[in-house]
C-alpha positions, 0 to 999 in steps of 0.5 A: 721369488725374491721381491725388491722395492725401489721407491721415491717421489714422482720425477726423481729418476726411478725409471732411469735408475731401475735398469742400472739397479736391476743389473747390479742386483741381477734382477731380470724383471721390473714392474713399472707403472703397470708394465712388466719388463724383462731384461729391458723389454716389455713382456706384458701390461699397459703403461700408466703414463698413457692414461687420461688423468693422474687418478687413472694413472695411479689405478693403472700402476697399482693394477686395480683393473682385474684383466690387466692384473691377470695378464701381468700375473700370468706373464710373471709366472711364465717367465719363472723369475728368481727376482722381481723389482717393483717401482713406486712413489712410496714403500706403501705403493710398492707394498700395495702392488706386491699385494695385488700381484700376490707373488709374496712379500717384499724382502728388500726396500730401497729408495731413490736417494740411495742411488742418486745424488740430490743434484741428479734428483733435482735435475730429473724433477726440473725436467718433469716440471718444466717439460712434462717429460716422463721416462719409460725404461724400455726402447722406443720400439717396445712402445705401443704403435698407436701411442707413437704420437706421444713419444717425444724422443729416444731416451738414454742408453744405459750402461753398466760400470763396465760400459756394457749396454744394459738397456735404453729408455724412451721419453714420453709426455703423458696427457695428464701431465701439464708442463709449466714451460721450457726454460731457455738457455739465456734465462740460466745464463742471465741468472749466473751472470747476475749472481757473479755481478753481485760480488765485489771481486768481479769487475765484469762478466765477460762470457758465460757458457751453460749446459743443462744436460747431461748435468748442469755445468757452467764456465764463466770468464771474468775480469777481476777487480784489483788490487790482488790480495793474498786471500784471492783464492778463497774469494774465488771459492766463495764466488763459486759457492755464491753462484751455486746457491743463487742458481739453486734458489732460482731453479731448484737445480744444482750446478755440477761444475762451475769453471772460473777463468780469470781473463784480466784484472781491472785497477781503478 
């Protein structure tokens, strides 16, 4: 069996990326946080996301429990897969999982930064940090019924580049993860407005619209400070960059798009 590894820090979006990665590489089986998943459906195992502590979650994810290990090993044998994808926070972790499963050495190592942009990873980490939301690469119906109370909501439907549905995710909130608190939209809007108001070319910020998902975007309507100079386009580009930098510094998030609309020019 050909073994693949996909690793990256916690909260950077590995579980979401795993479905697309597996589809692109014709991999039917995924090992993620103690679960054995085939074609988007749970086959065996117990998710580490429902352990009571982070230490127990790590032990679950690396199959420290012999009964859990045997259940997943037997299920993998029954499926007779050609390829298997292991997810972990590091190459060392996926190597340890491969050793415990005893299905051969890892032939292919990939990392989350190979698949996702820095902006996408920052967004995933922000949501994990502020709201404690974790992603499971299986539908809600595949989650154990006694754990339904911990399900926050259905996740996202995952599509291939040809817009064919290849799976869906579930958003959960583990007991061991303590969120730092939801950030309301007004906090983002205020930060964007303040960044604009610091620039000399802005007379007044008239309106700011902001959306966090699916990617952070903002539309800003402003009144410019006259008179108009030939280098105004360059100054507007610099304004966008200043807003981008200020937002990233404040929230560790990257604005995907910054749309500027000039409503008027103020003289005097």
